[in-house]
Residue frames relative to the residue before (quaternion, step in Angstrom):
aa qw qx qy qz dx dy dz
M 1.0000 0.0000 0.0000 0.0000 0.00 0.00 0.00
K 0.2846 -0.8034 0.5080 0.1247 3.58 -0.67 1.12
T 0.5467 -0.6274 0.4539 0.3186 3.54 -1.05 0.85
R 0.6366 0.5577 -0.3350 0.4141 3.59 0.97 -0.80
D 0.5789 0.6025 -0.3737 0.4029 3.60 1.21 -0.42
F 0.6976 0.4343 -0.2680 0.5029 3.60 1.28 -0.17
S 0.4457 0.6784 -0.4595 0.3606 3.57 1.20 0.50
F 0.0440 0.7642 -0.6434 -0.0050 3.54 -1.29 0.42
D 0.5022 -0.6517 0.4808 0.3032 3.56 -1.22 0.50
L 0.0117 -0.8014 0.5962 -0.0452 3.55 -0.78 1.09
P 0.3531 -0.7215 0.5470 0.2355 3.62 -0.60 1.04
P 0.5337 -0.6556 0.4222 0.3272 3.62 -0.81 0.92
A 0.6022 0.5915 -0.3633 0.3944 3.60 1.08 -0.61
L 0.6613 0.5077 -0.3077 0.4585 3.61 1.21 -0.39
I 0.5372 0.5855 -0.4241 0.4344 3.61 1.24 0.00
A 0.3689 -0.7679 0.4813 0.2063 3.57 -0.38 1.26
Q 0.2090 -0.7963 0.5606 0.0892 3.57 -0.75 1.08
H 0.7640 0.1956 -0.1133 0.6044 3.58 1.28 -0.32
P 0.5526 -0.5846 0.4553 0.3816 3.60 -1.16 0.41
P 0.6141 -0.5193 0.4113 0.4289 3.61 -1.20 0.28
A 0.6893 -0.4974 0.3273 0.4127 3.56 -1.22 0.46
Q 0.7856 0.0978 -0.0483 0.6091 3.57 1.08 -0.76
R 0.4919 -0.6361 0.5040 0.3153 3.55 -0.98 0.84
G 0.8015 0.3043 -0.2288 0.4611 3.55 -1.02 0.84
Q 0.6351 0.5462 -0.3304 0.4349 3.61 1.26 0.03
S 0.4040 0.7342 -0.4652 0.2853 3.60 1.25 0.20
R 0.5666 -0.5711 0.4698 0.3635 3.53 -1.31 0.30
L 0.1653 -0.7792 0.6010 0.0663 3.55 -1.23 0.57
M 0.1631 -0.7569 0.6276 0.0810 3.56 -0.79 1.08
A 0.1559 -0.7928 0.5855 0.0654 3.58 -0.73 1.08
L 0.1430 -0.7993 0.5821 0.0423 3.56 -0.80 1.10
D 0.2075 -0.7351 0.6346 0.1178 3.54 -1.09 0.86
R 0.3488 -0.7784 0.4828 0.1983 3.58 -0.34 1.23
A 0.6716 0.5204 -0.3118 0.4253 3.57 0.90 -0.91
G 0.7796 0.3342 -0.1764 0.4995 3.57 0.87 -0.95
R 0.3079 -0.7698 0.4919 0.2658 3.58 1.34 -0.19
T 0.4591 0.6472 -0.4660 0.3913 3.53 0.91 1.03
C 0.1565 -0.7751 0.6016 0.1128 3.55 -1.27 0.32
S 0.0871 -0.7665 0.6339 0.0551 3.53 -1.25 0.54
H 0.3843 -0.7487 0.5119 0.1726 3.54 -1.20 0.59
H 0.0240 0.8061 -0.5821 0.1037 3.56 -0.83 1.08
R 0.4272 -0.6013 0.5705 0.3612 3.49 -1.38 -0.52
V 0.6408 -0.5303 0.3746 0.4097 3.58 -1.16 0.52
G 0.6250 0.5677 -0.3319 0.4207 3.57 1.06 -0.70
D 0.6058 0.5603 -0.3510 0.4425 3.61 1.26 -0.29
L 0.4070 0.7713 -0.4424 0.2093 3.59 1.24 -0.27
P 0.6425 0.5280 -0.3684 0.4155 3.70 0.79 -0.74
A 0.6830 0.4778 -0.2875 0.4717 3.59 1.08 -0.67
L 0.6641 0.5150 -0.3009 0.4507 3.59 1.22 -0.38
L 0.7041 0.4125 -0.2486 0.5218 3.59 1.26 -0.30
E 0.4524 -0.6923 0.4889 0.2775 3.57 -1.06 0.70
P 0.5940 -0.5643 0.4218 0.3884 3.61 -1.08 0.64
G 0.7243 0.3879 -0.3140 0.4758 3.53 -1.02 0.87
T 0.4785 0.6658 -0.4356 0.3714 3.57 1.28 -0.23
L 0.2134 -0.7545 0.6081 0.1241 3.56 -1.07 0.79
L 0.1601 -0.7826 0.5977 0.0682 3.56 -0.82 1.06
V 0.1932 -0.7844 0.5848 0.0735 3.55 -0.94 0.98
F 0.1210 -0.8125 0.5703 0.0014 3.56 -0.60 1.25
N 0.3300 -0.6926 0.6027 0.2196 3.54 -1.26 0.57
D 0.1739 -0.8399 0.5101 0.0646 3.59 -0.47 1.22
S 0.3029 0.7635 -0.5224 0.2291 3.62 1.14 0.43
R 0.3217 -0.7417 0.5655 0.1635 3.54 -1.07 0.86
V 0.4279 -0.6896 0.5255 0.2553 3.57 -1.03 0.84
R 0.3597 -0.7170 0.5560 0.2177 3.55 -0.90 0.93
K 0.4037 -0.6351 0.5890 0.2946 3.53 -1.24 0.50
A 0.1397 0.8831 -0.4261 0.1380 3.48 0.78 1.18
R 0.5524 0.5852 -0.4136 0.4258 3.61 1.23 0.12
L 0.0489 -0.8287 0.5558 -0.0433 3.55 -0.60 1.23
P 0.1986 -0.7469 0.6231 0.1204 3.61 -0.52 1.13
G 0.0471 0.8061 -0.5875 0.0535 3.56 -0.98 0.85
R 0.3777 -0.6965 0.5571 0.2487 3.53 -1.36 -0.18
S 0.4679 -0.6478 0.5245 0.2938 3.53 -1.10 0.72
R 0.4222 -0.7022 0.5093 0.2633 3.58 -0.90 0.91
E 0.6556 0.5281 -0.3160 0.4375 3.58 1.12 -0.61
T 0.8266 0.2296 -0.0836 0.5070 3.59 0.82 -0.99
G 0.4200 -0.6950 0.4801 0.3318 3.59 1.14 -0.51
G 0.4780 0.6898 -0.4230 0.3419 3.56 1.32 -0.04
R 0.5563 -0.6158 0.4502 0.3296 3.54 -1.22 0.59
A 0.0165 0.7723 -0.6347 0.0212 3.56 -1.09 0.76
E 0.1229 -0.8081 0.5740 0.0499 3.58 -0.82 0.96
F 0.1383 -0.7954 0.5893 0.0303 3.54 -0.78 1.13
L 0.1691 -0.7319 0.6465 0.1334 3.53 -1.27 0.53
L 0.2653 -0.7867 0.5415 0.1326 3.57 -0.45 1.24
L 0.1606 -0.8416 0.5146 0.0331 3.56 -0.64 1.15
E 0.8222 0.0099 0.0639 0.5655 3.58 0.89 -0.87
R 0.3066 -0.7574 0.5501 0.1725 3.56 -0.76 1.05
R 0.2370 -0.8041 0.5348 0.1062 3.58 -0.60 1.16
D 0.7463 -0.1191 0.0744 0.6506 3.57 1.17 -0.68
P 0.7529 -0.4070 0.2191 0.4685 3.66 -1.13 0.16
H 0.7579 0.3756 -0.2057 0.4921 3.60 1.12 -0.61
T 0.7691 0.4107 -0.1640 0.4614 3.60 1.07 -0.69
W 0.0553 -0.7852 0.6168 -0.0035 3.54 -1.00 0.97
K 0.3795 -0.6325 0.6166 0.2752 3.50 -1.26 0.57
A 0.0018 -0.8365 0.5422 -0.0796 3.57 -0.70 1.10
L 0.3079 -0.6727 0.6339 0.2257 3.47 -1.36 0.40
V 0.0640 -0.8133 0.5783 -0.0016 3.57 -0.96 0.85
Q 0.5275 -0.6156 0.4839 0.3296 3.54 -1.12 0.68
R 0.8308 0.1048 -0.1221 0.5328 3.57 -1.16 0.76
A 0.0130 -0.8796 0.4756 0.0008 3.52 0.94 1.00
K 0.6214 0.5764 -0.3603 0.3896 3.62 0.95 -0.73
R 0.6572 0.5026 -0.3126 0.4667 3.58 1.17 -0.53
R 0.6726 0.5122 -0.2844 0.4520 3.59 1.20 -0.48
R 0.0249 0.8397 -0.5350 0.0895 3.55 0.02 1.35
P 0.6499 -0.4959 0.3835 0.4297 3.61 -1.22 0.36
G 0.7235 0.3744 -0.3251 0.4803 3.54 -0.99 0.96
S 0.5612 0.5876 -0.3972 0.4266 3.59 1.22 -0.36
R 0.1700 -0.7991 0.5724 0.0701 3.56 -0.96 0.90
Y 0.1315 -0.7975 0.5888 0.0066 3.53 -1.16 0.78
T 0.2323 -0.7404 0.6100 0.1605 3.55 -1.25 0.51
F 0.1613 -0.7942 0.5847 0.0377 3.53 -1.15 0.79
A 0.7381 -0.3855 0.3035 0.4631 3.54 -1.35 -0.01
G 0.7939 0.3094 -0.2281 0.4712 3.55 -1.19 0.58
G 0.5943 -0.6062 0.3511 0.3950 3.58 1.26 0.25
A 0.4194 0.7100 -0.4747 0.3076 3.62 1.22 0.16
A 0.0960 -0.7764 0.6213 0.0450 3.55 -1.17 0.68
A 0.0232 -0.8057 0.5913 -0.0262 3.56 -1.11 0.69
E 0.2267 -0.7535 0.6057 0.1183 3.52 -1.33 0.46
I 0.4221 -0.6538 0.5578 0.2886 3.56 -1.10 0.71
T 0.1130 -0.8338 0.5403 0.0130 3.56 -0.63 1.17
G 0.8255 0.0232 -0.0065 0.5639 3.61 1.18 -0.19
L 0.3448 -0.7131 0.5776 0.1975 3.52 -1.38 0.33
E 0.0021 -0.7547 0.6558 0.0160 3.54 -1.16 0.71
G 0.7757 -0.2404 0.1214 0.5707 3.57 0.24 1.28
D 0.8157 -0.1611 0.1549 0.5335 3.57 -0.70 -1.10
Y 0.6323 0.5432 -0.3220 0.4488 3.59 1.28 -0.14
R 0.2610 -0.7428 0.5957 0.1592 3.55 -1.33 0.37
L 0.3306 -0.6876 0.6019 0.2359 3.55 -1.19 0.61
L 0.1077 -0.8126 0.5727 -0.0105 3.53 -0.58 1.23
R 0.1056 -0.8134 0.5716 0.0219 3.57 -0.52 1.23
F 0.2599 -0.7838 0.5530 0.1111 3.55 -0.66 1.20
D 0.5543 -0.6139 0.4553 0.3295 3.55 -1.20 0.56
E 0.7579 0.2186 -0.1358 0.5994 3.57 1.24 -0.44
P 0.6104 -0.5457 0.3999 0.4120 3.62 -1.15 0.40
I 0.1412 -0.7749 0.6138 0.0537 3.56 -1.02 0.90
D 0.0482 0.8012 -0.5923 0.0700 3.58 -0.60 1.16
D 0.7443 -0.4111 0.2722 0.4505 3.58 -1.29 -0.04
D 0.5973 0.5523 -0.3716 0.4473 3.60 1.09 -0.57
W 0.6468 0.5009 -0.3173 0.4796 3.58 0.99 -0.84
L 0.6609 0.5078 -0.3113 0.4565 3.59 0.94 -0.87
D 0.6067 0.5516 -0.3611 0.4440 3.60 1.03 -0.68
L 0.6919 0.4722 -0.2730 0.4731 3.59 1.08 -0.70
H 0.8413 0.2503 -0.0611 0.4752 3.56 0.83 -1.03
G 0.6438 0.5429 -0.3308 0.4260 3.61 1.18 -0.36
H 0.3672 -0.6982 0.5704 0.2290 3.52 -1.40 0.07
I 0.5621 -0.5778 0.4669 0.3636 3.56 -1.22 0.54
P 0.3385 -0.7570 0.5217 0.2005 3.64 -0.79 0.97
L 0.1396 -0.8157 0.5584 0.0568 3.57 0.19 1.28
P 0.5811 -0.5960 0.4148 0.3675 3.62 -1.07 0.63
P 0.6349 -0.5792 0.3542 0.3688 3.60 -1.13 0.57
Y 0.6559 0.5109 -0.3337 0.4444 3.62 1.11 -0.45
I 0.5820 0.4769 -0.3995 0.5236 3.61 1.27 0.09
R 0.1469 -0.8626 0.4837 0.0200 3.51 -0.05 1.37
R 0.5770 0.5065 -0.4256 0.4790 3.52 0.51 1.28
E 0.5692 -0.5558 0.4664 0.3868 3.55 -1.30 0.17
D 0.5443 -0.6001 0.4582 0.3656 3.57 -1.15 0.50
T 0.2349 -0.7539 0.6018 0.1192 3.54 -1.25 0.58
P 0.6805 -0.4580 0.3426 0.4580 3.63 -1.19 0.17
E 0.5882 0.5806 -0.3700 0.4242 3.62 1.08 -0.62
D 0.6453 0.5463 -0.3310 0.4191 3.59 0.98 -0.80
A 0.5655 0.6139 -0.3878 0.3910 3.59 1.12 -0.57
S 0.7439 0.3332 -0.2152 0.5379 3.59 1.13 -0.54
R 0.7214 0.4699 -0.2718 0.4300 3.60 0.89 -0.86
Y 0.6793 0.4017 -0.2907 0.5410 3.62 1.19 -0.40
Q 0.6139 0.4569 -0.3361 0.5490 3.53 1.09 0.90
T 0.4306 -0.6864 0.5093 0.2899 3.60 -0.93 0.79
V 0.5759 -0.6058 0.4181 0.3557 3.58 -1.16 0.55
Y 0.7218 0.4007 -0.2331 0.5140 3.59 1.22 -0.38
A 0.2661 0.8042 -0.5022 0.1739 3.61 1.24 0.31
G 0.1726 -0.8005 0.5711 0.0575 3.55 -0.98 0.95
P 0.8476 0.0443 -0.0232 0.5283 3.60 -0.46 -1.15
A 0.4219 -0.7085 0.5120 0.2407 3.56 -0.98 0.93
G 0.3591 0.7489 -0.5191 0.2017 3.54 -1.14 0.62
S 0.6212 0.5723 -0.3443 0.4099 3.61 1.22 -0.20
A 0.3501 -0.7100 0.5745 0.2083 3.53 -1.22 0.70
A 0.7577 0.1395 -0.1134 0.6274 3.57 1.34 -0.03
A 0.5444 -0.6350 0.4325 0.3368 3.56 -1.10 0.60
P 0.4143 -0.6080 0.5939 0.3254 3.56 -1.25 0.43
T 0.2192 -0.8963 0.3645 0.1258 3.49 0.52 1.35
A 0.5411 0.6027 -0.4304 0.3983 3.63 1.08 -0.41
G 0.6655 0.5278 -0.2988 0.4351 3.57 1.06 -0.71
L 0.5196 0.6567 -0.4183 0.3518 3.60 1.20 -0.31
H 0.6175 0.5789 -0.3404 0.4094 3.61 1.17 -0.46
F 0.6674 0.5520 -0.3013 0.3989 3.58 1.13 -0.57
T 0.1834 -0.7473 0.6321 0.0912 3.52 -1.10 0.89
G 0.6511 -0.4855 0.3882 0.4354 3.56 -1.25 0.21
E 0.6362 0.5382 -0.3222 0.4493 3.56 1.04 -0.80
L 0.6616 0.4933 -0.3137 0.4697 3.61 0.97 -0.80
L 0.6229 0.5259 -0.3429 0.4668 3.60 1.01 -0.73
D 0.6435 0.5119 -0.3198 0.4707 3.59 1.00 -0.80
R 0.6626 0.5063 -0.3071 0.4585 3.59 0.96 -0.83
L 0.6132 0.5387 -0.3482 0.4610 3.58 1.04 -0.70
E 0.6891 0.4637 -0.2890 0.4761 3.57 0.85 -0.92
A 0.6364 0.5248 -0.3321 0.4575 3.61 1.03 -0.72
A 0.6824 0.4677 -0.2754 0.4896 3.58 1.18 -0.58
G 0.6479 -0.5663 0.3049 0.4082 3.59 1.26 0.22
M 0.4872 0.6428 -0.4464 0.3875 3.58 1.25 0.32
E 0.2818 -0.7229 0.6041 0.1820 3.54 -1.32 0.34
C 0.1409 -0.7981 0.5836 0.0503 3.59 -0.91 0.93
V 0.0071 0.7832 -0.6215 0.0164 3.58 -0.90 0.94
F 0.2858 -0.7750 0.5515 0.1163 3.54 -1.22 0.61
I 0.0383 -0.7462 0.6646 0.0013 3.51 -1.03 0.97
T 0.3309 -0.7458 0.5420 0.2011 3.60 -1.24 0.12
L 0.1128 0.7272 -0.6758 0.0423 3.53 -1.03 0.90
H 0.3065 -0.7599 0.5468 0.1723 3.57 -0.68 1.11
V 0.3456 -0.7802 0.4962 0.1602 3.53 -0.50 1.30
G 0.2148 -0.7955 0.5575 0.1017 3.56 -0.77 1.05
L 0.6940 -0.4694 0.3401 0.4271 3.56 -1.30 0.11
G 0.5106 0.6698 -0.4106 0.3495 3.56 1.20 -0.40
T 0.5529 0.6196 -0.3941 0.3937 3.57 1.17 -0.46
F 0.7242 0.4022 -0.2391 0.5066 3.62 1.20 -0.49
L 0.4841 0.6827 -0.4442 0.3197 3.60 1.21 -0.17
P 0.3927 -0.7119 0.5199 0.2622 3.61 -0.80 0.89
V 0.4482 -0.6343 0.5460 0.3141 3.54 -1.24 0.47
R 0.1455 -0.8420 0.5180 0.0389 3.56 -0.30 1.28
T 0.5839 0.5855 -0.3798 0.4148 3.58 1.21 -0.23
E 0.5468 -0.6149 0.4541 0.3417 3.57 -1.12 0.64
N 0.7469 0.3060 -0.1710 0.5650 3.56 1.05 -0.83
V 0.5429 -0.6454 0.4328 0.3185 3.57 -0.84 1.02
E 0.6836 0.5381 -0.2955 0.3947 3.56 0.83 -1.01
D 0.6588 0.5294 -0.3083 0.4366 3.61 1.19 -0.44
H 0.5037 0.6693 -0.4244 0.3438 3.62 1.23 -0.14
P 0.3240 -0.7408 0.5505 0.2077 3.65 -0.81 0.95
M 0.2761 -0.7956 0.5197 0.1437 3.57 -0.47 1.19
H 0.4877 -0.6642 0.4933 0.2788 3.57 -1.11 0.77
R 0.3797 -0.7083 0.5501 0.2271 3.57 -1.27 0.42
E 0.0518 -0.7896 0.6114 -0.0001 3.56 -1.02 0.87
V 0.4201 -0.7150 0.5148 0.2174 3.55 -1.18 0.71
F 0.0425 -0.8039 0.5931 0.0131 3.58 -0.98 0.83
T 0.1556 -0.7430 0.6403 0.1177 3.53 -1.40 0.29
I 0.0823 -0.7746 0.6264 0.0291 3.57 -0.95 0.96
P 0.3280 -0.7542 0.5319 0.2018 3.62 -0.48 1.14
D 0.6411 -0.5403 0.3857 0.3850 3.57 -1.18 0.61
A 0.6816 0.5057 -0.3052 0.4319 3.58 0.80 -0.99
A 0.6486 0.5064 -0.3231 0.4673 3.59 0.99 -0.80
A 0.6446 0.5255 -0.3242 0.4508 3.58 0.94 -0.86
E 0.6525 0.5199 -0.3193 0.4495 3.57 0.93 -0.86
R 0.6840 0.4850 -0.2942 0.4586 3.59 0.92 -0.86
I 0.6340 0.5081 -0.3325 0.4789 3.60 1.06 -0.69
E 0.6518 0.5083 -0.3146 0.4667 3.59 0.94 -0.86
R 0.6420 0.5211 -0.3251 0.4589 3.58 1.00 -0.80
A 0.6436 0.5171 -0.3275 0.4595 3.59 0.96 -0.84
K 0.6557 0.4979 -0.3202 0.4686 3.59 0.95 -0.83
A 0.6579 0.5115 -0.3161 0.4535 3.61 0.94 -0.86
E 0.7213 0.4170 -0.2309 0.5025 3.58 1.09 -0.75
K 0.4187 -0.7438 0.4284 0.2966 3.56 1.37 0.16
R 0.3546 0.6902 -0.5323 0.3385 3.54 0.99 0.93
P 0.5571 -0.6345 0.4036 0.3524 3.63 -0.94 0.77
V 0.1953 -0.7392 0.6350 0.1105 3.54 -1.13 0.82
V 0.1264 -0.7917 0.5970 0.0295 3.56 -0.67 1.19
A 0.2360 -0.7466 0.6059 0.1405 3.57 -0.77 1.04
V 0.2273 -0.7453 0.6117 0.1363 3.58 -0.81 1.01
G 0.8325 0.0740 -0.1135 0.5372 3.53 -0.17 1.34
T 0.5907 -0.5956 0.4238 0.3417 3.52 -1.22 0.60
T 0.5931 0.5596 -0.3856 0.4318 3.62 1.10 -0.48
S 0.6273 0.5078 -0.3373 0.4846 3.60 1.07 -0.66
V 0.6081 0.5459 -0.3487 0.4589 3.59 1.04 -0.75
R 0.7013 0.4818 -0.2866 0.4404 3.57 0.74 -1.05
T 0.6394 0.5205 -0.3273 0.4616 3.58 1.03 -0.73
L 0.6958 0.4834 -0.2853 0.4481 3.58 0.76 -1.03
E 0.7060 0.4651 -0.2811 0.4542 3.56 0.82 -0.95
S 0.6394 0.5204 -0.3264 0.4623 3.61 1.12 -0.58
A 0.7538 0.4371 -0.2076 0.4445 3.56 0.96 -0.93
W 0.5647 0.6212 -0.3832 0.3853 3.63 1.23 -0.20
R 0.0772 0.7880 -0.6034 0.0953 3.56 -0.76 1.10
E 0.8491 -0.1807 0.0945 0.4873 3.56 -0.56 1.23
G 0.7890 -0.3670 0.1653 0.4642 3.53 0.76 1.09
R 0.7244 0.3489 -0.2391 0.5444 3.59 1.26 0.14
L 0.3786 -0.7065 0.5525 0.2286 3.52 -1.27 0.55
Q 0.5079 -0.6104 0.5191 0.3163 3.52 -1.15 0.71
R 0.2873 -0.7552 0.5663 0.1626 3.57 -0.92 0.91
G 0.7836 0.3661 -0.2392 0.4412 3.55 -1.29 0.35
E 0.7703 -0.3678 0.2738 0.4432 3.53 -1.26 -0.55
G 0.1101 0.7641 -0.6312 0.0749 3.50 -1.21 0.66
S 0.2585 -0.7409 0.5833 0.2099 3.55 -1.27 -0.19
T 0.1378 -0.7978 0.5840 0.0590 3.53 -1.21 0.51
S 0.0516 -0.7432 0.6640 0.0637 3.51 -1.23 0.64
I 0.2162 0.8119 -0.5150 0.1698 3.57 1.17 0.57
F 0.1367 -0.7605 0.6323 0.0558 3.56 -1.02 0.89
I 0.0961 -0.8175 0.5678 -0.0004 3.55 -0.39 1.27
Y 0.1548 0.7602 -0.6144 0.1435 3.56 -0.69 1.14
P 0.7422 -0.4285 0.2350 0.4587 3.63 -1.17 0.33
G 0.6615 0.4241 -0.3857 0.4835 3.48 -0.93 1.12
Y 0.5646 0.5959 -0.3745 0.4311 3.56 1.29 -0.34
T 0.2713 -0.7435 0.5906 0.1575 3.59 -1.09 0.78
F 0.3168 -0.7727 0.5234 0.1692 3.59 -0.56 1.17
Q 0.2907 -0.7857 0.5336 0.1163 3.53 -0.98 0.99
V 0.8006 0.2981 -0.1059 0.5089 3.58 0.98 -0.85
V 0.7527 0.4474 -0.2200 0.4300 3.55 0.74 -1.13
D 0.1805 -0.7940 0.5765 0.0675 3.56 -0.86 1.07
A 0.7828 0.0354 -0.0171 0.6211 3.59 1.19 -0.49
L 0.2101 -0.7897 0.5723 0.0690 3.54 -1.19 0.62
F 0.1411 -0.7345 0.6602 0.0693 3.53 -1.00 1.00
T 0.1651 0.8119 -0.5300 0.1806 3.59 -0.51 1.13
N 0.5142 -0.5974 0.5032 0.3541 3.56 -1.33 0.13
F 0.5590 -0.5405 0.4797 0.4065 3.56 -1.35 -0.12
H 0.2783 -0.8272 0.4807 0.0851 3.56 -0.71 1.14
T 0.6492 -0.5505 0.3789 0.3633 3.53 -1.33 0.38
P 0.6094 -0.5731 0.3955 0.3790 3.59 -1.12 0.61
A 0.8675 0.1032 -0.0899 0.4782 3.55 -1.20 0.75
S 0.4439 0.6880 -0.4569 0.3477 3.59 1.12 0.66
T 0.6272 -0.5241 0.4089 0.4059 3.57 -1.26 0.32
L 0.6174 0.5468 -0.3472 0.4464 3.60 1.12 -0.59
L 0.6475 0.4881 -0.3179 0.4914 3.59 1.00 -0.76
M 0.6250 0.5293 -0.3394 0.4627 3.59 1.06 -0.66
L 0.6264 0.5363 -0.3364 0.4548 3.58 1.06 -0.75
V 0.6989 0.4444 -0.2922 0.4781 3.62 0.78 -0.93
S 0.6028 0.5406 -0.3568 0.4658 3.59 1.15 -0.53
A 0.6152 0.5280 -0.3421 0.4750 3.57 1.09 -0.65
F 0.6852 0.5006 -0.2789 0.4497 3.57 1.04 -0.78
A 0.8302 0.2219 -0.0781 0.5054 3.59 0.89 -0.91
G 0.5796 -0.5615 0.3903 0.4432 3.60 1.23 -0.22
R 0.5185 -0.6840 0.4167 0.2994 3.54 -0.76 1.08
S 0.6967 0.4786 -0.3041 0.4393 3.62 0.74 -0.96
F 0.6539 0.5074 -0.3197 0.4612 3.60 0.98 -0.81
I 0.6500 0.5058 -0.3205 0.4679 3.59 0.96 -0.80
L 0.6870 0.4711 -0.3037 0.4624 3.61 0.81 -0.90
E 0.6101 0.5238 -0.3524 0.4787 3.60 1.07 -0.63
S 0.6672 0.4997 -0.2980 0.4651 3.57 0.98 -0.86
Y 0.6306 0.5167 -0.3328 0.4740 3.59 1.06 -0.70
E 0.6276 0.5168 -0.3386 0.4737 3.59 1.02 -0.75
R 0.6329 0.5160 -0.3242 0.4776 3.58 1.04 -0.77
A 0.6411 0.5276 -0.3243 0.4534 3.58 0.97 -0.84
V 0.6303 0.5169 -0.3336 0.4736 3.59 1.01 -0.75
R 0.6650 0.5028 -0.3102 0.4568 3.60 0.89 -0.90
E 0.7215 0.4461 -0.2326 0.4757 3.57 1.04 -0.83
G 0.4975 -0.7020 0.4007 0.3148 3.59 1.28 0.02
Y 0.2500 0.7565 -0.5585 0.2308 3.60 1.04 0.68
R 0.4166 -0.6824 0.5464 0.2494 3.56 -1.23 0.60
F 0.2870 -0.8071 0.5053 0.1043 3.55 -0.89 1.00
F 0.8271 0.3092 -0.2529 0.3954 3.48 -1.50 0.44
S 0.8799 -0.2008 0.0370 0.4291 3.56 -1.34 -0.22
Y 0.7740 0.2912 -0.1603 0.5388 3.59 0.90 -0.90
G 0.4995 0.7010 -0.3895 0.3276 3.58 1.27 0.22
D 0.7298 -0.4112 0.3330 0.4330 3.52 -1.33 -0.38
A 0.4573 -0.7122 0.4878 0.2140 3.55 -1.32 0.17
M 0.2270 -0.7420 0.6194 0.1196 3.49 -1.39 0.34
L 0.1335 -0.7471 0.6455 0.0857 3.57 -1.08 0.83
I 0.0869 -0.8000 0.5936 0.0042 3.55 -0.66 1.18
R 0.0132 -0.8146 0.5788 -0.0347 3.58 -0.63 1.16
């Protein structure tokens, strides 16, 4: 299977650079896999598009304000780090611009008077040791939201709330689980009033979600690993829905990857785990019956996942239709419901 088979033409003007004026007012394309048909709606129509008894699974990971602009103490030059994983109270695994220039022993200063030194290398990553403990509270004060590379602007105070789901819980993601950005508290209430069930799991989204597939053959792409947590109560409710043959809707590809990774012989793994599952056409889904998701980048692992769920040709035809209809793409863009 060739990576180029998942390409499509996307006018840059359709890549959403800002969130919609109001959360929950985006457009929604609904796809019927069996009939290969599509219809056009708004996200607010979702309760009417799902049957009572449907269970929706949300990823409640919170995006860290993990982007840190700083200055080199040696040269005064600008250096920007993205903190990915806390190793101890002082040390973070980080990605940094112009990584080859950033060697062990180099020191940097950041907002709030913080200072740090590169103490080690891990491939393309750097171990950054701060003089003081750096936690999520400190990052909330001094860090920036790590907007995706296709959003070509600096983050603003608005992004601190809009690039975060309204139900965000534990911090740990380097990118938002963007399908969830469409949901408001009012919409969640309407779903439950219409007879739906909502449960929350956690998968911390890593930078791998933005990594391009550089291999010619899809199967040769090395998939990134991400950490997830499934609470006992959520697992029980998902298992009950499957046993009762009620539809399970994954809200976002991160929920898909978690559910499909954790399912073993009719039961879900409880507690913490990790996944490097790579879902592309030919995969047989075990848990997910429907998918609520955004429109994804060409030739990406996310587009391959939705193609596995609905069929590559049907997805690419639907994406071409979305382009013709002027749908907005990617993190701050419009949504798709695939049933």
